[in-house]
Structures are given as structure tokens and as C-alpha cells.
C-alpha positions in Angstrom: -11.7 -6.7 -12.0 -9.8 -8.8 -14.6 -8.3 -5.6 -16.0 -7.2 -4.6 -12.5 -5.5 -7.9 -12.0 -3.8 -7.8 -15.4 -2.3 -4.3 -14.8 -1.3 -5.3 -11.3 0.5 -8.3 -12.6 2.4 -5.9 -14.9 3.1 -3.5 -12.1 4.4 -6.3 -9.8 6.7 -7.4 -12.6 8.0 -3.9 -12.9 8.4 -3.7 -9.2 10.4 -7.0 -9.2 12.7 -5.6 -11.9 13.2 -2.4 -9.8 14.0 -4.3 -6.7 16.4 -6.8 -8.3 18.3 -4.3 -10.6 18.5 -1.2 -8.4 19.6 -3.2 -5.3 22.7 -4.2 -7.3 23.4 -0.7 -8.4 22.8 1.3 -5.2 24.0 0.9 -1.6 21.9 0.5 1.6 22.9 4.0 2.5 21.3 5.4 -0.7 18.0 3.7 0.2 18.4 4.9 3.7 18.7 8.5 2.7 15.5 8.4 0.7 13.7 6.6 3.4 14.7 9.3 5.9 13.0 11.9 3.8 9.9 10.0 2.7 9.2 8.9 6.2 8.8 12.5 7.3 7.3 14.2 4.3 4.9 11.4 3.2 2.3 12.6 5.7 1.9 15.6 3.5 0.7 13.5 0.6 -2.3 12.4 2.7 -3.0 16.0 3.7 -2.6 17.1 0.1 -5.4 14.8 -1.0 -7.6 15.5 2.0 -9.4 12.2 1.2 -11.2 14.0 -1.6 -10.3 11.5 -4.3 -11.9 8.7 -2.4 -14.8 10.9 -1.5 -15.4 11.6 -5.2 -15.3 7.9 -6.0 -17.6 6.9 -3.1 -20.2 9.7 -3.7 -23.5 8.5 -5.2 -23.9 11.8 -7.0 -21.3 14.3 -8.2 -22.0 17.4 -10.3 -19.6 19.0 -12.7 -19.3 22.0 -10.5 -18.5 19.9 -7.5 -15.8 18.0 -9.4 -14.2 21.3 -10.5 -14.2 22.6 -6.9 -12.6 19.4 -5.7 -9.9 19.8 -8.3 -9.1 23.3 -7.1 -9.1 22.3 -3.5 -6.6 19.5 -4.2 -4.5 21.9 -6.4 -4.3 24.7 -3.8 -3.5 22.2 -1.1 -0.7 20.8 -3.3 0.8 24.3 -3.7 0.7 25.0 0.0 2.3 21.6 1.0 5.0 21.9 -1.7 6.0 25.2 -0.2 5.9 23.8 3.4 8.0 20.7 2.5 10.5 22.8 0.6 10.9 25.1 3.6 11.2 22.2 6.0 14.2 20.7 4.2 16.8 22.2 6.5 14.9 21.0 9.6 14.7 17.4 8.2 18.4 17.4 7.5 19.1 18.6 11.0 16.9 15.8 12.5 19.0 13.1 11.0 22.3 15.1 10.8 22.5 14.4 7.1 23.1 17.6 5.0 22.4 15.6 1.7 18.7 15.6 2.8 18.2 19.3 2.1 18.4 18.9 -1.7 16.6 15.6 -1.8 13.7 17.1 0.2 13.5 20.2 -2.0 13.3 18.3 -5.2 10.7 15.9 -3.9 8.6 18.8 -2.8 7.5 19.4 -6.4 5.6 16.0 -6.3 3.0 17.5 -3.9 2.0 20.0 -6.5 2.0 17.5 -9.3 -0.1 14.9 -7.4 -2.5 17.6 -6.2 -3.3 18.6 -9.8 -3.7 14.9 -10.8 -6.0 13.7 -8.0 -9.4 14.4 -9.5 -8.4 13.3 -13.0 -7.5 9.9 -11.5 -10.6 9.9 -9.4 -12.7 10.5 -12.5 -11.3 7.5 -14.3 -11.8 5.4 -11.2 -15.4 6.6 -10.7 -16.2 5.7 -14.3 -15.0 2.1 -13.4 -12.5 2.3 -16.4 -10.1 -0.1 -14.7 -8.1 -0.9 -17.9 -7.4 2.8 -18.4 -6.6 3.3 -14.7 -4.1 0.5 -14.9 -2.4 2.0 -17.9 -2.1 5.4 -16.2 -0.3 3.8 -13.3 1.8 1.1 -14.9 3.3 3.2 -17.7 4.7 6.0 -15.4 6.1 3.2 -13.2 7.9 1.7 -16.2 9.3 5.1 -17.4 10.4 6.0 -13.8 12.2 2.7 -13.5 14.0 3.3 -16.8 15.2 6.7 -15.6 16.3 5.3 -12.2 18.3 2.4 -13.8 20.1 4.8 -16.2 21.1 7.2 -13.5 22.2 4.4 -11.2 24.4 2.9 -13.9 26.2 6.2 -14.5 26.8 6.6 -10.8 24.2 9.1 -9.6 23.6 7.2 -6.4 20.5 8.2 -4.4 19.6 10.8 -7.1 18.4 7.8 -9.2 15.7 7.1 -6.6 14.7 10.8 -6.4 14.5 11.1 -10.2 12.3 7.9 -10.3 9.8 9.5 -7.9 9.6 12.7 -9.9 9.3 11.0 -13.3 6.5 8.8 -12.1 4.6 11.8 -10.8 5.0 13.9 -14.0 4.1 11.1 -16.4 1.1 10.0 -14.3 -0.2 13.6 -14.4 0.1 13.7 -18.2 -1.7 10.4 -18.7 -4.5 11.2 -16.1 -5.3 14.5 -17.8 -5.2 12.9 -21.3 -7.4 9.9 -20.4 -9.9 11.3 -17.9 -12.4 12.6 -20.5 -13.0 15.6 -18.2 -11.6 19.1 -17.7 -12.2 21.2 -14.6 -14.0 24.5 -14.9 -13.3 27.7 -12.9 -14.0 27.4 -9.1 -17.7 28.0 -8.2 -17.8 29.6 -4.8 -21.6 29.2 -4.7 -21.3 25.4 -4.9 -20.5 23.7 -1.6 -18.1 20.7 -1.3 -18.6 20.5 2.5 -20.0 17.0 2.4 -16.8 15.8 0.6 -14.6 17.7 3.0 -16.5 16.1 5.9 -16.1 12.6 4.5 -12.6 13.1 3.2 -11.4 15.0 6.3 -12.2 12.0 8.5 -10.6 9.7 6.0 -7.5 11.8 5.7 -7.2 12.0 9.5 -7.5 8.3 9.7 -4.8 7.8 7.0 -2.6 10.3 8.7 -2.7 8.4 12.0 -2.0 5.2 10.1 0.9 6.9 8.3 2.6 7.8 11.6 2.3 4.2 12.8 3.7 2.9 9.4 6.7 5.2 9.3 7.7 5.8 12.9 10.0 2.8 12.5 11.9 4.4 9.6 12.3 7.6 11.6 13.6 6.1 14.8 16.0 3.7 13.0 17.3 6.6 11.0 17.9 8.8 14.1 19.4 6.1 16.3 21.2 3.8 13.9 21.9 5.9 10.7 21.3 5.4 7.0 23.1 2.1 6.7 20.9 0.2 9.2 17.9 2.0 7.9 18.8 1.0 4.4 18.7 -2.7 5.3 15.4 -2.2 7.1 13.8 -0.1 4.3 14.6 -2.8 1.8 12.9 -5.4 3.9 10.1 -3.0 4.5 9.7 -2.3 0.7 9.7 -6.1 0.0 6.7 -6.3 2.3 4.8 -3.0 1.6 5.2 -2.5 -2.1 3.7 -5.9 -3.1 1.0 -5.2 -0.4 0.1 -1.9 -2.1 0.0 -3.7 -5.5 -2.5 -6.1 -4.0 -4.7 -3.9 -1.8 -4.8 -0.6 -3.6 -6.4 -1.9 -6.8 -8.7 -4.2 -4.9 -9.9 -1.3 -2.9 -10.5 0.7 -6.1 -12.7 -2.2 -7.3 -14.3 -3.1 -4.0 -15.2 0.4 -2.7 -17.4 1.6 -5.6 -19.0 -1.8 -5.9 -19.8 -2.2 -2.2 -20.9 1.5 -2.0 -23.5 0.8 -4.7 -25.0 -2.3 -3.0 -24.7 -0.9 0.6 -28.5 -1.0 1.0 -28.6 -4.8 0.3 -26.8 -6.0 3.4 -27.0 -9.7 2.4 -25.3 -9.1 -0.9 -22.9 -6.6 0.7 -21.8 -9.2 3.3 -21.5 -11.9 0.6 -19.2 -9.7 -1.5 -17.3 -8.7 1.6 -16.6 -12.4 2.5 -15.4 -13.1 -1.0 -13.2 -10.1 -1.0 -11.6 -11.1 2.3 -11.1 -14.7 1.1 -9.4 -13.5 -2.1 -7.2 -10.9 -0.3 -6.2 -13.0 2.7 -5.5 -16.2 0.7 -3.1 -14.3 -1.6 -1.5 -12.5 1.3 -1.0 -15.7 3.3 0.5 -17.6 0.4 2.9 -14.7 -0.5 4.0 -13.5 3.0 4.2 -17.0 4.4 6.4 -17.9 1.5 8.7 -14.9 2.3 9.1 -16.2 5.9 10.0 -19.7 4.9 12.1 -18.8 1.8 13.6 -15.6 3.1 17.3 -16.6 2.6 17.0 -17.7 -1.1 14.7 -14.8 -1.8 17.3 -12.3 -0.6 20.2 -14.1 -2.3 18.4 -14.1 -5.7 16.6 -10.8 -5.5 19.1 -8.5 -3.7 22.4 -10.5 -3.6 24.5 -11.8 -0.8 25.5 -8.3 0.3 22.0 -7.9 1.6 21.8 -11.0 3.8 21.3 -9.0 7.0 17.8 -8.3 5.6 16.7 -11.9 6.1 15.6 -11.9 9.8 14.0 -8.4 9.4 12.1 -9.6 6.4 10.8 -12.7 8.2 9.6 -10.7 11.2 8.0 -8.0 9.0 6.2 -10.6 6.8 3.8 -11.4 9.6 2.7 -7.7 9.6 2.1 -8.0 5.8 -0.6 -10.6 6.4 -2.5 -8.6 9.0 -2.2 -5.4 7.0 -3.8 -7.1 4.1 -6.5 -8.4 6.4 -7.1 -4.9 7.6 -8.5 -4.0 4.2 -11.8 -5.6 5.1 -12.7 -3.2 7.9 -11.4 -0.3 5.7 -13.8 -1.3 2.9 -16.7 -1.4 5.5 -15.9 2.1 6.9 -15.5 3.7 3.5 -18.2 2.0 1.5 -20.8 2.7 4.2 -19.7 6.3 4.7 -18.4 5.6 8.3 -15.1 7.3 8.0 -15.8 9.4 11.1 -16.3 6.2 13.1 -13.1 4.9 11.6 -11.2 7.9 12.7 -12.3 7.5 16.3 -11.0 3.9 16.6 -7.7 5.0 14.9 -7.2 7.6 17.6 -7.1 4.7 20.1 -5.5 1.8 18.1 -2.8 3.6 16.1 -0.9 4.7 19.3 -0.8 1.0 20.3 1.0 0.2 17.0 3.5 3.0 17.6 4.1 1.8 21.2 4.7 -1.8 19.9 7.2 -0.5 17.3 9.1 1.7 19.8 9.4 -1.2 22.2 11.6 -3.0 19.7 14.0 -0.1 19.1 16.7 -1.3 21.5 17.0 -4.5 19.4 17.6 -2.7 16.1 15.9 -3.5 12.9 14.7 -7.0 13.9 13.2 -5.8 17.2 11.3 -3.0 15.4 10.1 -5.5 12.8 8.7 -7.8 15.6 7.0 -4.9 17.3 5.5 -3.9 14.0 3.9 -7.3 13.4 2.6 -7.5 17.0 1.1 -4.0 16.6 -0.6 -4.7 13.4 -2.2 -8.0 14.6 -3.7 -6.1 17.5 -4.8 -3.3 15.2 -6.5 -5.6 12.8 -8.5 -7.3 15.6 -9.6 -3.9 17.1 -10.6 -2.6 13.6 -12.8 -5.7 12.9 -14.5 -5.5 16.2 -15.3 -1.8 15.9 -16.4 -2.1 12.2 -19.0 -4.7 13.3 -20.2 -2.6 16.2 -20.8 0.6 14.2 -22.1 -1.1 11.0 -24.2 -3.9 12.4 -22.4 -6.4 10.2 -21.4 -9.8 11.8 -17.7 -9.2 11.7 -17.1 -11.9 14.3 -17.5 -14.5 11.6 -15.1 -12.5 9.4 -12.5 -12.6 12.1 -12.9 -16.4 12.5 -12.7 -17.0 8.8 -9.7 -14.8 8.5 -7.8 -16.5 11.2 -8.7 -19.9 9.8 -7.1 -18.8 6.5 -3.9 -17.9 8.3 -4.0 -21.3 10.0 -4.8 -23.5 7.0 -2.9 -21.5 4.3 -0.2 -19.4 6.0 1.2 -21.9 8.6 1.7 -24.8 6.2 3.2 -22.5 3.6 5.8 -21.4 6.2 6.6 -25.0 6.9 7.0 -25.7 3.2 9.3 -22.8 2.8 11.6 -23.8 5.7 11.7 -27.4 4.5 12.7 -26.5 1.0 15.3 -24.0 2.2 16.9 -26.6 4.4 16.8 -29.3 1.7 17.9 -27.4 -1.5 21.3 -25.7 -1.5 20.8 -23.7 -4.7 18.9 -20.5 -4.0 17.4 -20.3 -7.5 16.3 -24.0 -7.4 14.9 -23.5 -3.8 12.7 -20.7 -5.0 11.4 -22.7 -8.0 10.6 -25.7 -5.9 9.3 -23.7 -3.0 6.9 -21.5 -5.0 5.7 -24.5 -7.0 5.0 -26.4 -3.8 3.2 -23.4 -2.3 1.1 -22.9 -5.4 0.1 -26.6 -5.4 -0.8 -26.6 -1.8 -2.8 -23.5 -2.0 -4.8 -24.8 -5.0 -5.5 -28.1 -3.2 -6.7 -26.5 0.0 -9.0 -24.1 -1.9 -10.4 -26.9 -3.9 -10.8 -29.2 -0.9 -12.8 -26.9 1.4 -16.4 -26.3 0.3 -16.7 -22.8 1.7 -13.5 -21.7 -0.1 -14.9 -23.1 -3.3 -18.0 -21.0 -2.8 -16.0 -17.9 -2.1 -13.9 -18.5 -5.2 -17.1 -18.9 -7.3 -18.5 -15.6 -6.0 -15.2 -13.9 -7.0 -15.4 -15.4 -10.5 -19.1 -14.2 -10.8 -18.0 -10.6 -9.9 -15.3 -10.7 -12.5 -17.7 -12.1 -15.1 -20.2 -9.4 -14.5 -17.6 -6.7 -14.7 -16.5 -8.1 -18.1 -20.1 -8.1 -19.3 -20.5 -4.4 -18.3 
């Protein structure tokens, strides 16, 4: 886990550089054009994987022939989806009435093939619990992709800088995954079944597909009704919320799922680890996103510049959704680690439309209205997920709900107050951030040290990290 945190710190640093530098070199419309495409074609990335990479990591046993067949399944799906996305480029451009989207979509189509080939190599590294290697294979492509994007933005390439960044990351990641996986696929074995993986992964992919629609319907409707400029402002706020969230939750899930899957028969230990994982995730999420709410103005001035000040109210409204999206990792871990992805899919069929309705309700009020609807939807979604996870797993998720909400109350709410107070009292944006984040860190440390149950959870997290180091 320490290796995961190290590499995530590096990736967050690269992400920060990307946001700060590229925002000053590119326009809101550039970001809006890319958001229009990715909001539509991103669903293909979930279909491309078919949930098979997670299925390979979660499986208790996995033969060499099964791994090879999983590789070929992902690769063939990648070829098909690359062709479909390429062919849909004209329809996507027509949807938004933006002819530039044809070329953007066609170039991005190649990433489906590249990522399809890479899936099982990355899954092999993850299954082996080689988190230091996994971190390298993700951080280095991100660094090189950022370098390419900055260079192209400087020479005036506009939105092509963002397109080239995505393609560079995919190509370099494939090269590293193949080089570092210590495994090569064999020819497909038609007498070896991967049905159990398809059953598990199919339910997971369906669940993620429904989640994707809910997460991206806001970008689509804003692009259609308000154009690339408004969508550019919204997408920047959205990225400031979602990209750090992914840097937190994705690596934690890579650590949590294989560990929880291996102790799933010991429900007492499973629940103890789950509580500690929730404490760690929600505390970090509350401290970070509550800080964004209170310190939104100085954050935007320092990170993006004064040209991006319309992002402030959107960012504040979306930050609430960031907290509950992070909290939603806990039921996700339960469903996947216990092999309950079919049950997860069923509740997504009911709950994800509620998120979409909440988002669409806010459309008449532009980016801020959509952001408020998004946060309301994800609060409801988190609560429903937790209730259903407890019902189908037999775990006492009611106590997890209470402890999660208490963390929001005792960590998140005071941090928001700290941020607003500092913003009002300190005129310099840079100084406000320094004072604000220092105060937030001090308060969070004090509250964790002062509450006995929080100290116990922190001790459990430290114990997990220590045992991972020893192994």
C-alpha cells in the first residue's frame, strides 16, 4: 500500500502540473471539444474491457490458458470498438454540430485497440500485487503524455494537444505493461472456457456502463444546449473533482479488492479492514473536497487563472458529489470482493436513473444547476448502494453509513468553515491557500488523534501497510 500511495502522490503532482500549465495555454472551448467526444465514446472503454481485468484480479485461481483467452477476448473487443468509434465520428459531430469532432473522434478511436491489448498485462501486474511496478507503468506514461501536450499547446496546436496526450499515454502504457508483466499470452485455446470470467465481468461492465451514463450525461446535455465554451468551464470544474478522485479511489481499489477477496471467508477481519478502508478514504475525501468548497476562489485563481473564475460556483457545487463518490467505493469493494457483481448490477438499474434525473433537473440553470443536481444524485446513490450491499452480503452496513456520515460532519463541515473564513480574511490567493491548507491539515490531524475510534482505524491501516511491506 505504501508503494501505491507513493506513486499516487507522483501522479497527483503530474496532474497538478497538467491542470495549471495547460489551463493557461488552452481555451475553455478546447477542453469543451474534447469533453464532447469523450463523454460519448468513453462508454466504449468499459465495453472494451468487459470487466475481465477486474475478473482476473479477483479470481482465486487463474490458469495460463485462461489468461491467454482473456487477452484475446479483450484484444478482439478492442478492434471491434475501435472500428465502431471511428465509424461513429460523423454522427458525434452532427450531435453537437461541431465538424472538428470528426477528426478528434477518429484519432481517439485507436486508443480502444491499444487499451484492449494492454488490459491483461496490467491485470497480471495487479494480480501479482506488484504495486510499485504498477505505479511506474501508470505514472511514466502520464508524465510523457503531459510533456507532449505542453509542447503542442505551446506551439499553438490547440485541442490537438489534449488528443495527443491521450494517445501518448495509451501507447507508452502498453509498452511498459508488456515489458513489466513477466507474462506473454499464448494462442487462443477454444477448449478452455472463460465463461465464469465473462459472467462476473459482464455484470461488472454493465454496472460500470450504467454508472458511466450517469457520470457523463451532464457533459452531453451541456454540450448540446450550451456549446463548447460553457462545457469547457464545466469540464474544468469536473476534472478538478474527478481526476483527484480517480487518483485516490482507483489505486485503493487495486489494493483493497485483492486483499478483501482473499479474506472474504473471515467476515470479522473483512469488516475490520472494510471499516479502516472507509475511514482512510472518506477522511481524505472530506478534507480535500471540503477544502475545495471553502477555498474555491483562491484555488481557481492560482491553479487556472482569473479567466476561469466562472468555474468557482460550479466547483463548489460539484465538490459535494466528490465526497459521496469517494464514499461509494465501500459498497463497490463489497460487491466485487465477494463476487456479488450481479447483485450490484440490479441495484444500478434502479439507482443510476435517479442520478440522471437529478442531473437533468438542473439543466435549465446551466453548469451550476447541473452540478447541484449531480451532488444530490450521488448522495442518494451512495445511500441506496450501502443499504443494498448490506442486504445482499449480510454485512452490517448500517454502522458503515453512520460512521461515514459522522466523518462528513466532523471532518468535512468544519473544513468548509475553515476555508470560507480564510478566503474572507486573506486577500492574497496564494497566501490564502497556504494558510487554508495548513489549517485544514492541522484540524484533520487533531480530530483523528482526539477520537479513539479514529485512532483505532488509523492503527489498522498502518498495520495493513506494514504487513504489505514485509511481504
